[in-house]
All heavy atoms as a GROMACS GRO file, in nm:
protein
  598
    1MET      N    1   4.597   3.575   6.753
    1MET     CA    2   4.618   3.534   6.615
    1MET      C    3   4.514   3.431   6.575
    1MET      O    4   4.479   3.344   6.652
    1MET     CB    5   4.758   3.477   6.598
    1MET     CG    6   4.788   3.434   6.459
    1MET     SD    7   4.959   3.468   6.425
    1MET     CE    8   4.957   3.462   6.251
    2LYS      N    9   4.464   3.448   6.453
    2LYS     CA   10   4.360   3.358   6.404
    2LYS      C   11   4.422   3.227   6.354
    2LYS      O   12   4.523   3.229   6.287
    2LYS     CB   13   4.284   3.424   6.289
    2LYS     CG   14   4.220   3.555   6.322
    2LYS     CD   15   4.172   3.620   6.193
    2LYS     CE   16   4.164   3.769   6.204
    2LYS     NZ   17   4.286   3.840   6.228
    3GLN      N   18   4.358   3.118   6.385
    3GLN     CA   19   4.398   2.988   6.332
    3GLN      C   20   4.317   2.968   6.204
    3GLN      O   21   4.196   2.946   6.210
    3GLN     CB   22   4.367   2.878   6.433
    3GLN     CG   23   4.410   2.742   6.390
    3GLN     CD   24   4.559   2.720   6.411
    3GLN    OE1   25   4.623   2.795   6.481
    3GLN    NE2   26   4.613   2.618   6.349
    4ILE      N   27   4.381   2.979   6.089
    4ILE     CA   28   4.314   2.972   5.960
    4ILE      C   29   4.298   2.825   5.920
    4ILE      O   30   4.397   2.753   5.906
    4ILE     CB   31   4.392   3.047   5.851
    4ILE    CG1   32   4.424   3.191   5.895
    4ILE    CG2   33   4.317   3.044   5.718
    4ILE    CD1   34   4.304   3.277   5.920
    5ALA      N   35   4.173   2.782   5.902
    5ALA     CA   36   4.146   2.645   5.859
    5ALA      C   37   4.155   2.631   5.708
    5ALA      O   38   4.190   2.525   5.656
    5ALA     CB   39   4.007   2.601   5.908
    6LYS      N   40   4.120   2.739   5.635
    6LYS     CA   41   4.119   2.734   5.490
    6LYS      C   42   4.131   2.875   5.435
    6LYS      O   43   4.076   2.969   5.493
    6LYS     CB   44   3.989   2.670   5.442
    6LYS     CG   45   3.981   2.645   5.293
    6LYS     CD   46   3.856   2.565   5.260
    6LYS     CE   47   3.853   2.528   5.114
    6LYS     NZ   48   3.930   2.411   5.079
    7THR      N   49   4.203   2.888   5.325
    7THR     CA   50   4.215   3.016   5.257
    7THR      C   51   4.155   3.004   5.117
    7THR      O   52   4.183   2.907   5.047
    7THR     CB   53   4.362   3.061   5.248
    7THR    OG1   54   4.413   3.080   5.379
    7THR    CG2   55   4.375   3.192   5.170
    8ILE      N   56   4.074   3.102   5.081
    8ILE     CA   57   4.016   3.108   4.947
    8ILE      C   58   4.078   3.227   4.876
    8ILE      O   59   4.070   3.338   4.924
    8ILE     CB   60   3.863   3.127   4.954
    8ILE    CG1   61   3.798   3.012   5.028
    8ILE    CG2   62   3.805   3.141   4.813
    8ILE    CD1   63   3.653   3.038   5.063
    9ASP      N   64   4.140   3.200   4.764
    9ASP     CA   65   4.197   3.309   4.684
    9ASP      C   66   4.096   3.344   4.574
    9ASP      O   67   4.085   3.275   4.474
    9ASP     CB   68   4.330   3.267   4.623
    9ASP     CG   69   4.399   3.383   4.553
    9ASP    OD1   70   4.338   3.492   4.538
    9ASP    OD2   71   4.516   3.366   4.513
   10ALA      N   72   4.022   3.452   4.598
   10ALA     CA   73   3.920   3.495   4.502
   10ALA      C   74   3.961   3.626   4.434
   10ALA      O   75   3.876   3.696   4.380
   10ALA     CB   76   3.786   3.511   4.574
   11ARG      N   77   4.089   3.656   4.438
   11ARG     CA   78   4.136   3.778   4.372
   11ARG      C   79   4.111   3.767   4.222
   11ARG      O   80   4.132   3.661   4.162
   11ARG     CB   81   4.286   3.799   4.398
   11ARG     CG   82   4.313   3.835   4.544
   11ARG     CD   83   4.460   3.845   4.569
   11ARG     NE   84   4.516   3.709   4.572
   11ARG     CZ   85   4.643   3.681   4.597
   11ARG    NH1   86   4.728   3.777   4.621
   11ARG    NH2   87   4.685   3.556   4.597
   12GLY      N   88   4.062   3.875   4.165
   12GLY     CA   89   4.034   3.877   4.022
   12GLY      C   90   3.894   3.831   3.987
   12GLY      O   91   3.852   3.844   3.873
   13LEU      N   92   3.822   3.779   4.085
   13LEU     CA   93   3.684   3.734   4.061
   13LEU      C   94   3.586   3.844   4.100
   13LEU      O   95   3.605   3.912   4.200
   13LEU     CB   96   3.653   3.609   4.142
   13LEU     CG   97   3.736   3.485   4.112
   13LEU    CD1   98   3.697   3.372   4.206
   13LEU    CD2   99   3.721   3.443   3.968
   14SER      N  100   3.482   3.862   4.021
   14SER     CA  101   3.378   3.959   4.052
   14SER      C  102   3.270   3.894   4.136
   14SER      O  103   3.246   3.773   4.125
   14SER     CB  104   3.315   4.013   3.923
   14SER     OG  105   3.412   4.080   3.846
   15CYS      N  106   3.205   3.975   4.218
   15CYS     CA  107   3.093   3.925   4.298
   15CYS      C  108   2.981   3.884   4.204
   15CYS      O  109   2.960   3.949   4.103
   15CYS     CB  110   3.047   4.031   4.397
   15CYS     SG  111   3.164   4.045   4.534
   16PRO      N  112   2.918   3.773   4.232
   16PRO     CA  113   2.912   3.703   4.360
   16PRO      C  114   3.008   3.584   4.373
   16PRO      O  115   2.996   3.508   4.467
   16PRO     CB  116   2.768   3.653   4.363
   16PRO     CG  117   2.741   3.617   4.220
   16PRO     CD  118   2.815   3.722   4.140
   17MET      N  119   3.104   3.568   4.282
   17MET     CA  120   3.188   3.448   4.285
   17MET      C  121   3.265   3.428   4.416
   17MET      O  122   3.274   3.315   4.466
   17MET     CB  123   3.282   3.444   4.165
   17MET     CG  124   3.212   3.409   4.034
   17MET     SD  125   3.104   3.262   4.046
   17MET     CE  126   3.221   3.134   4.081
   18PRO      N  127   3.322   3.535   4.476
   18PRO     CA  128   3.388   3.512   4.606
   18PRO      C  129   3.291   3.457   4.712
   18PRO      O  130   3.328   3.370   4.792
   18PRO     CB  131   3.441   3.651   4.645
   18PRO     CG  132   3.462   3.719   4.514
   18PRO     CD  133   3.348   3.671   4.427
   19ILE      N  134   3.166   3.504   4.709
   19ILE     CA  135   3.066   3.454   4.804
   19ILE      C  136   3.029   3.310   4.771
   19ILE      O  137   3.011   3.227   4.861
   19ILE     CB  138   2.941   3.545   4.804
   19ILE    CG1  139   2.978   3.684   4.856
   19ILE    CG2  140   2.828   3.483   4.887
   19ILE    CD1  141   3.025   3.691   4.999
   20VAL      N  142   3.018   3.278   4.644
   20VAL     CA  143   2.988   3.140   4.603
   20VAL      C  144   3.098   3.047   4.654
   20VAL      O  145   3.071   2.940   4.711
   20VAL     CB  146   2.974   3.130   4.450
   20VAL    CG1  147   2.966   2.984   4.405
   20VAL    CG2  148   2.851   3.207   4.402
   21LYS      N  149   3.224   3.087   4.637
   21LYS     CA  150   3.335   3.004   4.685
   21LYS      C  151   3.335   2.993   4.837
   21LYS      O  152   3.363   2.887   4.892
   21LYS     CB  153   3.468   3.060   4.634
   21LYS     CG  154   3.486   3.042   4.484
   21LYS     CD  155   3.625   3.087   4.442
   21LYS     CE  156   3.652   3.047   4.300
   21LYS     NZ  157   3.687   2.907   4.285
   22LEU      N  158   3.302   3.102   4.905
   22LEU     CA  159   3.293   3.099   5.052
   22LEU      C  160   3.182   3.005   5.097
   22LEU      O  161   3.202   2.924   5.190
   22LEU     CB  162   3.269   3.241   5.105
   22LEU     CG  163   3.239   3.254   5.254
   22LEU    CD1  164   3.354   3.198   5.338
   22LEU    CD2  165   3.212   3.400   5.289
   23ALA      N  166   3.066   3.013   5.032
   23ALA     CA  167   2.954   2.927   5.069
   23ALA      C  168   2.988   2.779   5.052
   23ALA      O  169   2.946   2.695   5.132
   23ALA     CB  170   2.831   2.964   4.986
   24GLN      N  171   3.065   2.748   4.950
   24GLN     CA  172   3.108   2.609   4.929
   24GLN      C  173   3.210   2.567   5.035
   24GLN      O  174   3.205   2.458   5.090
   24GLN     CB  175   3.168   2.593   4.790
   24GLN     CG  176   3.067   2.610   4.678
   24GLN     CD  177   3.130   2.618   4.539
   24GLN    OE1  178   3.249   2.645   4.526
   24GLN    NE2  179   3.049   2.597   4.437
   25ALA      N  180   3.305   2.657   5.064
   25ALA     CA  181   3.416   2.624   5.155
   25ALA      C  182   3.373   2.614   5.300
   25ALA      O  183   3.432   2.537   5.376
   25ALA     CB  184   3.526   2.729   5.140
   26ILE      N  185   3.270   2.689   5.339
   26ILE     CA  186   3.230   2.688   5.481
   26ILE      C  187   3.186   2.548   5.523
   26ILE      O  188   3.200   2.510   5.639
   26ILE     CB  189   3.120   2.794   5.509
   26ILE    CG1  190   3.112   2.827   5.658
   26ILE    CG2  191   2.984   2.748   5.458
   26ILE    CD1  192   3.206   2.932   5.703
   27LYS      N  193   3.137   2.470   5.428
   27LYS     CA  194   3.092   2.333   5.459
   27LYS      C  195   3.211   2.240   5.483
   27LYS      O  196   3.194   2.133   5.538
   27LYS     CB  197   3.009   2.279   5.343
   27LYS     CG  198   2.884   2.360   5.314
   27LYS     CD  199   2.818   2.314   5.186
   27LYS     CE  200   2.707   2.408   5.145
   27LYS     NZ  201   2.660   2.384   5.009
   28GLU      N  202   3.330   2.282   5.441
   28GLU     CA  203   3.448   2.196   5.450
   28GLU      C  204   3.528   2.217   5.578
   28GLU      O  205   3.623   2.144   5.602
   28GLU     CB  206   3.539   2.222   5.329
   28GLU     CG  207   3.470   2.190   5.197
   28GLU     CD  208   3.553   2.235   5.078
   28GLU    OE1  209   3.668   2.278   5.096
   28GLU    OE2  210   3.501   2.228   4.964
   29VAL      N  211   3.492   2.318   5.657
   29VAL     CA  212   3.564   2.341   5.783
   29VAL      C  213   3.473   2.307   5.900
   29VAL      O  214   3.350   2.310   5.889
   29VAL     CB  215   3.617   2.487   5.795
   29VAL    CG1  216   3.710   2.520   5.682
   29VAL    CG2  217   3.504   2.586   5.802
   30GLU      N  218   3.533   2.273   6.011
   30GLU     CA  219   3.456   2.239   6.129
   30GLU      C  220   3.398   2.364   6.193
   30GLU      O  221   3.448   2.475   6.172
   30GLU     CB  222   3.547   2.168   6.231
   30GLU     CG  223   3.598   2.036   6.181
   30GLU     CD  224   3.682   1.964   6.285
   30GLU    OE1  225   3.677   2.002   6.403
   30GLU    OE2  226   3.752   1.871   6.246
   31ILE      N  227   3.294   2.346   6.271
   31ILE     CA  228   3.236   2.459   6.345
   31ILE      C  229   3.346   2.518   6.433
   31ILE      O  230   3.419   2.445   6.501
   31ILE     CB  231   3.115   2.413   6.428
   31ILE    CG1  232   3.001   2.375   6.333
   31ILE    CG2  233   3.070   2.522   6.525
   31ILE    CD1  234   2.881   2.313   6.399
   32GLY      N  235   3.359   2.648   6.428
   32GLY     CA  236   3.465   2.717   6.501
   32GLY      C  237   3.586   2.745   6.414
   32GLY      O  238   3.673   2.823   6.452
   33GLY      N  239   3.593   2.681   6.298
   33GLY     CA  240   3.704   2.703   6.206
   33GLY      C  241   3.694   2.839   6.138
   33GLY      O  242   3.584   2.892   6.121
   34VAL      N  243   3.808   2.892   6.100
   34VAL     CA  244   3.813   3.025   6.038
   34VAL      C  245   3.858   3.012   5.893
   34VAL      O  246   3.955   2.943   5.863
   34VAL     CB  247   3.909   3.119   6.114
   34VAL    CG1  248   3.923   3.253   6.042
   34VAL    CG2  249   3.860   3.140   6.256
   35ILE      N  250   3.784   3.079   5.806
   35ILE     CA  251   3.818   3.086   5.665
   35ILE      C  252   3.869   3.226   5.634
   35ILE      O  253   3.809   3.325   5.675
   35ILE     CB  254   3.697   3.054   5.576
   35ILE    CG1  255   3.654   2.909   5.598
   35ILE    CG2  256   3.728   3.080   5.429
   35ILE    CD1  257   3.534   2.868   5.515
   36GLU      N  258   3.979   3.230   5.562
   36GLU     CA  259   4.033   3.357   5.513
   36GLU      C  260   3.996   3.367   5.367
   36GLU      O  261   4.021   3.274   5.290
   36GLU     CB  262   4.185   3.359   5.530
   36GLU     CG  263   4.251   3.481   5.471
   36GLU     CD  264   4.403   3.471   5.476
   36GLU    OE1  265   4.458   3.370   5.426
   36GLU    OE2  266   4.465   3.562   5.531
   37VAL      N  267   3.938   3.479   5.328
   37VAL     CA  268   3.904   3.502   5.187
   37VAL      C  269   3.984   3.622   5.138
   37VAL      O  270   3.981   3.729   5.199
   37VAL     CB  271   3.754   3.530   5.166
   37VAL    CG1  272   3.724   3.548   5.017
   37VAL    CG2  273   3.670   3.417   5.224
   38LEU      N  274   4.057   3.602   5.030
   38LEU     CA  275   4.132   3.709   4.965
   38LEU      C  276   4.052   3.750   4.843
   38LEU      O  277   4.019   3.666   4.758
   38LEU     CB  278   4.271   3.661   4.923
   38LEU     CG  279   4.355   3.594   5.031
   38LEU    CD1  280   4.486   3.543   4.973
   38LEU    CD2  281   4.379   3.687   5.148
   39ALA      N  282   4.019   3.877   4.833
   39ALA     CA  283   3.937   3.925   4.721
   39ALA      C  284   3.988   4.060   4.674
   39ALA      O  285   4.061   4.129   4.746
   39ALA     CB  286   3.790   3.934   4.762
   40SER      N  287   3.947   4.096   4.554
   40SER     CA  288   3.987   4.226   4.499
   40SER      C  289   3.867   4.311   4.457
   40SER      O  290   3.882   4.430   4.433
   40SER     CB  291   4.083   4.207   4.380
   40SER     OG  292   4.025   4.121   4.284
   41ASP      N  293   3.750   4.252   4.449
   41ASP     CA  294   3.628   4.325   4.410
   41ASP      C  295   3.575   4.400   4.532
   41ASP      O  296   3.539   4.338   4.633
   41ASP     CB  297   3.523   4.226   4.359
   41ASP     CG  298   3.398   4.295   4.306
   41ASP    OD1  299   3.380   4.416   4.333
   41ASP    OD2  300   3.319   4.228   4.239
   42PRO      N  301   3.569   4.535   4.527
   42PRO     CA  302   3.520   4.612   4.642
   42PRO      C  303   3.378   4.575   4.685
   42PRO      O  304   3.342   4.594   4.800
   42PRO     CB  305   3.525   4.758   4.593
   42PRO     CG  306   3.614   4.758   4.475
   42PRO     CD  307   3.610   4.622   4.416
   43SER      N  308   3.300   4.521   4.594
   43SER     CA  309   3.164   4.478   4.629
   43SER      C  310   3.164   4.360   4.725
   43SER      O  311   3.061   4.329   4.786
   43SER     CB  312   3.087   4.439   4.503
   43SER     OG  313   3.074   4.549   4.417
   44PHE      N  314   3.278   4.295   4.737
   44PHE     CA  315   3.287   4.180   4.827
   44PHE      C  316   3.259   4.220   4.972
   44PHE      O  317   3.199   4.142   5.047
   44PHE     CB  318   3.424   4.113   4.815
   44PHE     CG  319   3.445   4.003   4.914
   44PHE    CD1  320   3.374   3.885   4.906
   44PHE    CD2  321   3.536   4.018   5.018
   44PHE    CE1  322   3.392   3.784   4.998
   44PHE    CE2  323   3.556   3.918   5.110
   44PHE     CZ  324   3.483   3.800   5.101
   45ILE      N  325   3.301   4.339   5.012
   45ILE     CA  326   3.286   4.379   5.153
   45ILE      C  327   3.139   4.382   5.195
   45ILE      O  328   3.102   4.312   5.291
   45ILE     CB  329   3.357   4.513   5.181
   45ILE    CG1  330   3.508   4.494   5.161
   45ILE    CG2  331   3.327   4.562   5.323
   45ILE    CD1  332   3.589   4.622   5.170
   46PRO      N  333   3.052   4.458   5.128
   46PRO     CA  334   2.910   4.453   5.172
   46PRO      C  335   2.847   4.316   5.149
   46PRO      O  336   2.759   4.275   5.225
   46PRO     CB  337   2.842   4.562   5.088
   46PRO     CG  338   2.933   4.587   4.973
   46PRO     CD  339   3.072   4.557   5.022
   47ASP      N  340   2.893   4.245   5.047
   47ASP     CA  341   2.838   4.112   5.020
   47ASP      C  342   2.871   4.014   5.133
   47ASP      O  343   2.786   3.938   5.178
   47ASP     CB  344   2.890   4.056   4.888
   47ASP     CG  345   2.823   4.120   4.767
   47ASP    OD1  346   2.734   4.205   4.785
   47ASP    OD2  347   2.862   4.085   4.654
   48VAL      N  348   2.996   4.015   5.181
   48VAL     CA  349   3.034   3.920   5.286
   48VAL      C  350   2.967   3.958   5.418
   48VAL      O  351   2.928   3.870   5.496
   48VAL     CB  352   3.188   3.907   5.300
   48VAL    CG1  353   3.251   4.028   5.366
   48VAL    CG2  354   3.223   3.779   5.376
   49GLU      N  355   2.947   4.088   5.442
   49GLU     CA  356   2.875   4.130   5.563
   49GLU      C  357   2.732   4.078   5.559
   49GLU      O  358   2.682   4.023   5.658
   49GLU     CB  359   2.879   4.283   5.575
   49GLU     CG  360   3.016   4.338   5.605
   49GLU     CD  361   3.025   4.489   5.593
   49GLU    OE1  362   2.934   4.553   5.534
   49GLU    OE2  363   3.125   4.544   5.641
   50ALA      N  364   2.666   4.094   5.445
   50ALA     CA  365   2.528   4.048   5.431
   50ALA      C  366   2.519   3.896   5.438
   50ALA      O  367   2.429   3.840   5.502
   50ALA     CB  368   2.469   4.099   5.299
   51TRP      N  369   2.613   3.829   5.373
   51TRP     CA  370   2.612   3.682   5.373
   51TRP      C  371   2.628   3.627   5.515
   51TRP      O  372   2.559   3.533   5.554
   51TRP     CB  373   2.722   3.629   5.280
   51TRP     CG  374   2.720   3.481   5.266
   51TRP    CD1  375   2.644   3.406   5.182
   51TRP    CD2  376   2.798   3.388   5.344
   51TRP    NE1  377   2.670   3.272   5.201
   51TRP    CE2  378   2.764   3.258   5.300
   51TRP    CE3  379   2.893   3.401   5.444
   51TRP    CZ2  380   2.822   3.145   5.353
   51TRP    CZ3  381   2.950   3.287   5.498
   51TRP    CH2  382   2.915   3.160   5.452
   52CYS      N  383   2.718   3.686   5.591
   52CYS     CA  384   2.739   3.640   5.728
   52CYS      C  385   2.614   3.663   5.814
   52CYS      O  386   2.579   3.576   5.895
   52CYS     CB  387   2.860   3.710   5.790
   52CYS     SG  388   3.018   3.650   5.725
   53ARG      N  389   2.548   3.778   5.796
   53ARG     CA  390   2.425   3.802   5.872
   53ARG      C  391   2.318   3.699   5.834
   53ARG      O  392   2.253   3.641   5.919
   53ARG     CB  393   2.371   3.942   5.843
   53ARG     CG  394   2.433   4.052   5.925
   53ARG     CD  395   2.353   4.182   5.915
   53ARG     NE  396   2.328   4.225   5.779
   53ARG     CZ  397   2.411   4.300   5.706
   53ARG    NH1  398   2.524   4.341   5.758
   53ARG    NH2  399   2.380   4.334   5.583
   54LYS      N  400   2.304   3.677   5.704
   54LYS     CA  401   2.200   3.588   5.654
   54LYS      C  402   2.223   3.443   5.696
   54LYS      O  403   2.128   3.371   5.730
   54LYS     CB  404   2.193   3.597   5.502
   54LYS     CG  405   2.087   3.512   5.438
   54LYS     CD  406   2.084   3.530   5.289
   54LYS     CE  407   1.982   3.437   5.225
   54LYS     NZ  408   1.982   3.448   5.079
   55THR      N  409   2.348   3.400   5.694
   55THR     CA  410   2.379   3.260   5.724
   55THR      C  411   2.419   3.237   5.869
   55THR      O  412   2.451   3.124   5.908
   55THR     CB  413   2.492   3.210   5.632
   55THR    OG1  414   2.610   3.288   5.659
   55THR    CG2  415   2.453   3.218   5.486
   56GLU      N  416   2.422   3.347   5.947
   56GLU     CA  417   2.457   3.340   6.090
   56GLU      C  418   2.599   3.290   6.112
   56GLU      O  419   2.627   3.222   6.210
   56GLU     CB  420   2.355   3.257   6.167
   56GLU     CG  421   2.214   3.313   6.158
   56GLU     CD  422   2.113   3.231   6.234
   56GLU    OE1  423   2.150   3.154   6.323
   56GLU    OE2  424   1.993   3.243   6.202
   57GLN      N  425   2.688   3.326   6.021
   57GLN     CA  426   2.830   3.300   6.042
   57GLN      C  427   2.891   3.426   6.104
   57GLN      O  428   2.830   3.534   6.102
   57GLN     CB  429   2.900   3.266   5.909
   57GLN     CG  430   2.837   3.152   5.833
   57GLN     CD  431   2.830   3.022   5.912
   57GLN    OE1  432   2.907   2.996   6.003
   57GLN    NE2  433   2.732   2.938   5.878
   58ILE      N  434   3.009   3.415   6.158
   58ILE     CA  435   3.069   3.528   6.231
   58ILE      C  436   3.179   3.592   6.145
   58ILE      O  437   3.280   3.526   6.114
   58ILE     CB  438   3.128   3.480   6.365
   58ILE    CG1  439   3.017   3.419   6.450
   58ILE    CG2  440   3.197   3.596   6.437
   58ILE    CD1  441   3.067   3.347   6.574
   59LEU      N  442   3.158   3.717   6.109
   59LEU     CA  443   3.259   3.793   6.037
   59LEU      C  444   3.353   3.853   6.140
   59LEU      O  445   3.318   3.946   6.212
   59LEU     CB  446   3.194   3.902   5.952
   59LEU     CG  447   3.288   3.988   5.868
   59LEU    CD1  448   3.370   3.904   5.771
   59LEU    CD2  449   3.210   4.095   5.794
   60LEU      N  450   3.472   3.796   6.150
   60LEU     CA  451   3.567   3.840   6.253
   60LEU      C  452   3.632   3.973   6.218
   60LEU      O  453   3.647   4.060   6.303
   60LEU     CB  454   3.676   3.734   6.273
   60LEU     CG  455   3.630   3.598   6.323
   60LEU    CD1  456   3.747   3.500   6.323
   60LEU    CD2  457   3.570   3.610   6.462
   61GLU      N  458   3.672   3.985   6.091
   61GLU     CA  459   3.748   4.104   6.053
   61GLU      C  460   3.752   4.117   5.902
   61GLU      O  461   3.756   4.016   5.831
   61GLU     CB  462   3.891   4.090   6.108
   61GLU     CG  463   3.980   4.208   6.088
   61GLU     CD  464   4.115   4.190   6.157
   61GLU    OE1  465   4.158   4.074   6.180
   61GLU    OE2  466   4.177   4.291   6.188
   62VAL      N  467   3.752   4.240   5.855
   62VAL     CA  468   3.776   4.270   5.714
   62VAL      C  469   3.888   4.372   5.708
   62VAL      O  470   3.882   4.476   5.774
   62VAL     CB  471   3.651   4.326   5.643
   62VAL    CG1  472   3.683   4.364   5.499
   62VAL    CG2  473   3.537   4.226   5.648
   63ILE      N  474   3.989   4.340   5.632
   63ILE     CA  475   4.104   4.429   5.616
   63ILE      C  476   4.117   4.463   5.468
   63ILE      O  477   4.114   4.373   5.384
   63ILE     CB  478   4.234   4.361   5.664
   63ILE    CG1  479   4.223   4.321   5.810
   63ILE    CG2  480   4.355   4.453   5.641
   63ILE    CD1  481   4.336   4.230   5.857
   64GLU      N  482   4.131   4.591   5.437
   64GLU     CA  483   4.150   4.633   5.298
   64GLU      C  484   4.280   4.710   5.291
   64GLU      O  485   4.297   4.811   5.359
   64GLU     CB  486   4.032   4.719   5.252
   64GLU     CG  487   4.039   4.754   5.105
   64GLU     CD  488   3.914   4.826   5.057
   64GLU    OE1  489   3.832   4.866   5.139
   64GLU    OE2  490   3.902   4.844   4.934
   65GLU      N  491   4.371   4.661   5.207
   65GLU     CA  492   4.501   4.725   5.191
   65GLU      C  493   4.538   4.725   5.044
   65GLU      O  494   4.551   4.618   4.983
   65GLU     CB  495   4.610   4.648   5.267
   65GLU     CG  496   4.591   4.642   5.414
   65GLU     CD  497   4.696   4.554   5.481
   65GLU    OE1  498   4.750   4.462   5.417
   65GLU    OE2  499   4.723   4.579   5.598
   66MET      N  500   4.554   4.842   4.988
   66MET     CA  501   4.604   4.857   4.852
   66MET      C  502   4.531   4.768   4.752
   66MET      O  503   4.593   4.698   4.672
   66MET     CB  504   4.754   4.830   4.848
   66MET     CG  505   4.833   4.926   4.935
   66MET     SD  506   5.008   4.892   4.954
   66MET     CE  507   5.063   4.877   4.787
   67GLY      N  508   4.398   4.765   4.760
   67GLY     CA  509   4.319   4.688   4.665
   67GLY      C  510   4.300   4.543   4.701
   67GLY      O  511   4.226   4.472   4.633
   68LEU      N  512   4.367   4.496   4.805
   68LEU     CA  513   4.349   4.358   4.850
   68LEU      C  514   4.258   4.357   4.972
   68LEU      O  515   4.282   4.428   5.069
   68LEU     CB  516   4.483   4.293   4.885
   68LEU     CG  517   4.473   4.152   4.945
   68LEU    CD1  518   4.412   4.054   4.846
   68LEU    CD2  519   4.610   4.104   4.989
   69ILE      N  520   4.154   4.277   4.965
   69ILE     CA  521   4.059   4.264   5.075
   69ILE      C  522   4.081   4.127   5.139
   69ILE      O  523   4.085   4.025   5.069
   69ILE     CB  524   3.914   4.276   5.024
   69ILE    CG1  525   3.894   4.412   4.957
   69ILE    CG2  526   3.815   4.255   5.138
   69ILE    CD1  527   3.772   4.418   4.868
   70LYS      N  528   4.095   4.128   5.271
   70LYS     CA  529   4.107   4.003   5.346
   70LYS      C  530   3.991   3.998   5.444
   70LYS      O  531   3.971   4.090   5.522
   70LYS     CB  532   4.238   3.996   5.424
   70LYS     CG  533   4.362   3.995   5.340
   70LYS     CD  534   4.484   3.991   5.430
   70LYS     CE  535   4.611   4.000   5.349
   70LYS     NZ  536   4.730   4.001   5.437
   71ALA      N  537   3.914   3.891   5.437
   71ALA     CA  538   3.802   3.873   5.529
   71ALA      C  539   3.822   3.743   5.605
   71ALA      O  540   3.866   3.643   5.547
   71ALA     CB  541   3.669   3.872   5.453
   72TYR      N  542   3.788   3.747   5.733
   72TYR     CA  543   3.803   3.629   5.818
   72TYR      C  544   3.666   3.593   5.873
   72TYR      O  545   3.603   3.674   5.941
   72TYR     CB  546   3.902   3.657   5.931
   72TYR     CG  547   4.039   3.688   5.877
   72TYR    CD1  548   4.076   3.819   5.849
   72TYR    CD2  549   4.128   3.586   5.850
   72TYR    CE1  550   4.200   3.848   5.795
   72TYR    CE2  551   4.253   3.614   5.797
   72TYR     CZ  552   4.288   3.745   5.770
   72TYR     OH  553   4.411   3.773   5.716
   73ILE      N  554   3.620   3.474   5.837
   73ILE     CA  555   3.487   3.430   5.873
   73ILE      C  556   3.498   3.304   5.958
   73ILE      O  557   3.562   3.206   5.919
   73ILE     CB  558   3.401   3.399   5.747
   73ILE    CG1  559   3.386   3.525   5.662
   73ILE    CG2  560   3.265   3.345   5.785
   73ILE    CD1  561   3.487   3.536   5.551
   74LYS      N  562   3.433   3.307   6.074
   74LYS     CA  563   3.433   3.191   6.164
   74LYS      C  564   3.303   3.114   6.144
   74LYS      O  565   3.195   3.173   6.152
   74LYS     CB  566   3.446   3.238   6.308
   74LYS     CG  567   3.455   3.127   6.408
   74LYS     CD  568   3.479   3.184   6.547
   74LYS     CE  569   3.492   3.075   6.650
   74LYS     NZ  570   3.519   3.133   6.783
   75ARG      N  571   3.316   2.984   6.121
   75ARG     CA  572   3.196   2.903   6.106
   75ARG      C  573   3.124   2.892   6.239
   75ARG      O  574   3.182   2.849   6.339
   75ARG     CB  575   3.229   2.764   6.052
   75ARG     CG  576   3.104   2.684   6.029
   75ARG     CD  577   3.128   2.553   5.962
   75ARG     NE  578   3.002   2.482   5.950
   75ARG     CZ  579   2.990   2.358   5.912
   75ARG    NH1  580   3.097   2.290   5.878
   75ARG    NH2  581   2.873   2.301   5.905
   76ASN      N  582   2.999   2.932   6.240
   76ASN     CA  583   2.920   2.936   6.361
   76ASN      C  584   2.825   2.816   6.373
   76ASN      O  585   2.788   2.777   6.481
   76ASN     CB  586   2.840   3.066   6.365
   76ASN     CG  587   2.774   3.091   6.497
   76ASN    OD1  588   2.832   3.063   6.601
   76ASN    ND2  589   2.653   3.143   6.494
   77LYS      N  590   2.786   2.764   6.258
   77LYS     CA  591   2.695   2.649   6.262
   77LYS      C  592   2.705   2.571   6.133
   77LYS      O  593   2.768   2.612   6.039
   77LYS     CB  594   2.550   2.691   6.286
   77LYS     CG  595   2.492   2.780   6.178
   77LYS     CD  596   2.350   2.811   6.211
   77LYS     CE  597   2.279   2.860   6.088
   77LYS     NZ  598   2.139   2.876   6.106
   0.00000   0.00000   0.00000
């Protein structure tokens, strides 16, 4: 089970706003901390994958259920 350090509710926001909120929030958790992002924009999935690669953060899991996207990102640095 993931220990969630912070949850971002970005449902109803279009990309890139969920990524903007994630980029701000990652600075607020300690290295090794996990952020949960709740989003509804399908574009969020490729965006969060690209953002994690670019910023060298760890994308632990992406779950999509009935229009709700949950992404778990571990702060790597």
